[in-house]
C-alpha positions in Angstrom: 26.9 1.0 -19.4 28.5 -0.2 -16.2 27.3 1.5 -13.1 26.3 1.0 -9.5 24.1 3.0 -7.1 25.1 3.5 -3.5 22.9 5.8 -1.4 21.6 7.4 -4.6 25.1 8.3 -5.9 26.0 7.1 -9.4 29.4 5.7 -10.0 31.0 4.0 -13.1 30.9 4.7 -16.8 27.7 5.6 -18.7 26.7 5.0 -22.3 26.0 8.2 -24.3 22.5 9.0 -25.7 23.4 7.4 -29.0 23.7 4.0 -27.5 21.4 1.4 -25.9 21.1 1.0 -22.1 23.1 -1.9 -20.8 23.4 -2.2 -17.1 21.1 -1.5 -14.1 18.2 0.7 -13.2 16.9 1.9 -9.9 13.2 0.9 -9.2 10.2 1.4 -6.9 7.4 -1.1 -7.2 4.3 -0.7 -5.0 1.2 -3.0 -5.1 -2.4 -2.0 -4.6 -3.6 -1.6 -1.0 -6.3 -3.7 0.6 -9.7 -2.2 1.5 -11.1 -1.9 5.1 -13.8 -4.2 6.5 -17.4 -3.0 7.1 -19.3 -3.8 10.3 -22.9 -3.0 10.9 -22.6 -2.3 14.6 -19.0 -2.2 15.6 -15.7 -0.9 14.3 -14.0 -2.8 11.4 -10.2 -3.2 10.7 -8.2 -1.1 8.3 -6.8 -2.4 5.1 -3.1 -3.3 4.7 -0.9 -1.3 2.4 0.4 -2.8 -0.8 3.8 -4.4 -0.7 6.7 -2.1 -1.5 10.0 -3.1 -3.1 12.8 -0.8 -4.0 16.4 -1.3 -5.1 19.2 -0.1 -7.4 20.4 -3.2 -9.3 17.7 -4.3 -11.8 19.7 -5.7 -14.8 18.6 -4.5 -18.2 19.1 -6.5 -21.4 18.8 -4.5 -24.7 16.0 -5.6 -27.0 14.1 -7.5 -24.2 10.6 -6.4 -23.4 9.8 -5.9 -19.7 6.2 -6.2 -18.5 4.9 -3.4 -16.2 1.7 -4.2 -14.2 0.0 -1.7 -11.9 -2.1 -3.4 -9.2 -5.5 -2.1 -8.4 -6.6 -1.3 -4.9 -9.0 -3.6 -3.2 -12.7 -2.6 -3.8 -14.6 -0.9 -1.0 -17.1 -3.1 0.9 -20.7 -2.1 0.7 -22.3 -5.2 2.3 -22.4 -4.9 6.1 -20.4 -7.4 8.3 -18.1 -8.3 5.5 -14.3 -8.4 5.4 -12.5 -6.1 2.9 -10.8 -7.1 -0.3 -7.1 -7.7 -1.0 -5.2 -5.3 -3.4 -3.6 -6.6 -6.6 0.1 -7.3 -7.2 2.3 -4.8 -9.1 5.0 -6.2 -11.4 8.2 -4.8 -13.1 9.8 -7.7 -15.0 10.9 -10.3 -12.4 9.9 -8.1 -9.4 6.5 -8.6 -7.9 5.1 -6.6 -5.0 2.2 -8.3 -3.2 -1.2 -6.7 -2.9 -2.3 -5.4 0.5 -4.4 -7.5 2.9 -8.0 -6.9 3.7 -9.4 -5.4 6.9 -11.4 -7.8 9.1 -14.7 -7.8 10.9 -15.2 -8.9 14.5 -17.0 -11.4 16.7 -20.2 -9.4 16.9 -20.8 -10.0 13.2 -23.0 -12.9 12.1 -19.9 -14.4 10.4 -16.7 -13.1 12.0 -13.9 -12.9 9.5 -10.2 -12.3 10.3 -8.3 -10.0 8.1 -6.1 -11.4 5.4 -2.3 -11.2 4.8 -0.7 -9.4 1.9 2.1 -7.0 1.2 1.0 -5.6 4.6 -1.7 -7.3 6.6 -5.1 -6.0 7.5 -6.3 -5.1 11.0 -8.9 -7.1 13.0 -12.4 -5.9 13.7 -13.5 -4.8 17.2 -14.5 -7.6 19.6 -15.0 -8.2 23.2 -11.6 -9.5 24.3 -9.1 -8.9 21.5 -9.1 -12.6 20.3 -9.0 -11.8 16.6 -5.8 -12.5 14.7 -4.1 -9.6 12.9 -2.9 -10.6 9.5 0.8 -10.7 8.6 2.7 -8.8 6.0 5.2 -10.2 3.4 8.8 -10.2 4.5 10.7 -7.4 3.0 7.5 -5.7 1.7 5.4 -4.7 4.7 4.1 -5.3 8.2 1.3 -6.8 10.2 -2.0 -5.2 11.0 -3.3 -4.3 14.5 -5.8 -5.7 17.0 -9.3 -4.4 17.6 -11.0 -4.3 21.1 -14.3 -3.5 22.7 -14.3 -0.2 24.5 -14.4 -0.6 28.3 -16.2 -4.0 28.0 -19.2 -2.5 26.4 -20.9 -3.1 23.0 -18.9 -0.3 21.6 -15.7 -1.2 19.8 -12.8 -0.1 17.6 -10.9 -2.0 15.0 -7.1 -2.5 14.5 -5.2 -0.5 11.9 -3.9 -2.0 8.7 -0.1 -2.6 8.4 2.2 -0.3 6.4 5.5 -0.7 4.7 7.2 1.3 7.5 5.5 -0.1 10.6 2.8 -2.4 12.0 -0.8 -1.1 12.3 -1.5 -0.1 15.9 -4.0 -1.8 18.2 -7.2 -0.1 19.2 -7.2 1.6 22.6 -9.1 -0.5 25.1 -10.4 2.4 27.2 -13.3 4.9 27.4 -11.8 7.0 24.7 -12.4 4.3 22.1 -9.7 5.3 19.7 -9.4 2.9 16.7 -6.0 1.6 15.6 -3.9 3.8 13.3 -2.6 2.6 10.0 1.0 1.6 9.9 3.4 4.2 8.6 4.4 4.2 4.9 7.9 4.7 3.6 9.3 7.8 2.1 11.0 7.6 -1.3 12.8 10.4 -3.3 13.2 8.4 -6.5 11.2 11.1 -8.4 13.2 13.9 -6.8 10.4 14.8 -4.4 9.8 13.2 -1.0 6.7 11.0 -1.3 5.3 8.5 1.2 4.1 5.2 -0.2 2.3 2.1 1.2 0.7 3.5 4.4 -1.8 1.3 6.2 -5.6 2.1 6.5 -7.0 3.5 9.7 -9.6 1.4 11.5 -13.3 2.3 12.4 -15.0 2.9 15.7 -18.7 3.1 16.6 -17.8 4.9 19.7 -15.6 7.9 18.9 -12.0 8.9 18.2 -10.3 9.1 14.8 -7.7 6.8 13.4 -4.9 8.3 11.5 -3.7 6.9 8.2 -0.1 5.6 7.8 2.2 8.1 6.1 -0.8 10.1 4.9 -1.8 7.5 2.4 -4.2 5.2 4.1 -7.9 5.6 5.1 -9.4 6.6 8.5 -12.7 6.6 10.2 -14.5 7.9 13.3 -18.1 8.2 14.4 -18.3 11.6 12.8 -16.5 11.0 9.5 -16.7 8.7 6.5 -14.1 6.0 5.8 -11.3 7.2 3.5 -9.9 5.5 0.4 -6.2 4.7 0.3 -4.5 7.4 -1.9 -4.2 6.4 -5.6 -0.8 5.4 -6.9 0.7 5.0 -3.5 -0.7 1.6 -2.5 -2.4 3.0 0.7 -4.8 0.8 2.6 -8.5 1.7 2.8 -10.2 2.8 6.1 -12.5 0.6 8.0 -16.3 1.1 7.8 -18.9 1.1 10.5 -22.7 1.3 11.0 -24.0 3.2 7.9 -20.6 4.0 6.5 -19.1 1.6 4.0 -15.3 0.9 4.0 -12.7 2.7 2.1 -11.1 1.2 -1.0 -7.4 0.5 -1.3 -5.2 2.8 -3.3 -3.8 1.7 -6.6 -0.1 0.9 -7.0 2.8 2.4 -9.0 6.0 1.5 -10.8 8.9 4.0 -11.1 12.4 3.5 -12.5 15.3 5.9 -13.0 18.8 5.9 -14.4 21.3 8.6 -15.5 20.0 11.2 -17.9 23.0 11.0 -20.2 22.2 7.4 -21.1 20.0 6.3 -23.9 16.2 6.5 -23.3 14.1 3.3 -23.7 13.8 2.2 -27.3 10.0 1.8 -27.1 6.9 1.5 -24.9 4.1 -0.9 -25.4 0.5 -1.3 -24.3 -2.1 1.4 -23.8 -0.3 3.2 -21.0 2.8 5.3 -21.6 4.7 6.4 -18.5 5.2 9.9 -17.4 8.8 11.1 -18.1 10.8 13.4 -15.8 14.3 14.7 -15.9 15.6 15.7 -12.5 18.9 15.9 -10.7 20.9 14.0 -13.4 18.3 11.3 -13.9 15.7 10.3 -16.4 12.7 9.0 -14.5 9.7 6.9 -15.8 6.5 6.7 -13.8 3.8 4.1 -14.7 0.3 4.5 -13.2 -1.2 2.0 -15.7 0.1 -1.3 -17.1 2.3 -1.6 -20.2 5.7 -2.7 -21.4 9.1 -1.1 -21.9 12.0 -2.2 -24.2 15.5 -0.8 -23.8 
């Protein structure tokens, strides 16, 4: 099979169903999102989204087994004044998406901990003068987290949002409203035929008020009247920050999706304990992994 994809349009010749696939497949690989931090007195930062990689030119060699690894989201933090946990990488053959970064905790904590970098970076915890360091994302996969602040110079504070694949996490609002930073936006993909957002950053926490929004609908969020939310499973969303008696949100697990023309041969075999979901839509055959395995064409 000789083919190319430009803007989702297939061109070239295609092998019939009786032959093996030789050529290229389109792919989406999303890593697990990072979890938010958890502060005992102030607002913690949101977790960064898992890295997102997508393209149309992954070369297939008949008879060669390709490894598929689905990264887990970073675990929620249950110990106060503790930074979150990074997500785990997702892999399709030679393509590796980097796990999302952890949300940080601020200067009021016994041991302040800046967020960590990842596919997208985590946001900082709230502190008195915004001196924390938001974590960076991985080039081509995601964006940096946002910066936390104290509210109006008081002991109340709000964290910065975790970065997303589509935009940076926002900074907390340094004003009497005390709004924590929103998670960075995810990116929309139509590889399955439906419009789905992936890799949105986690919203931050506030001990004062206001509600952070999650990036692309896939991250976490927190306010003084709600619990921290987990990043959405199989989207790589970042987890929300935690505060006071509310633990942080966990990161969402990742996903791997491939597709190629429906009138080409299907894969010869699948390995491991997880078989992908199979869809046929709009002239494509689509394979969706939510658990690790292998595929041979």
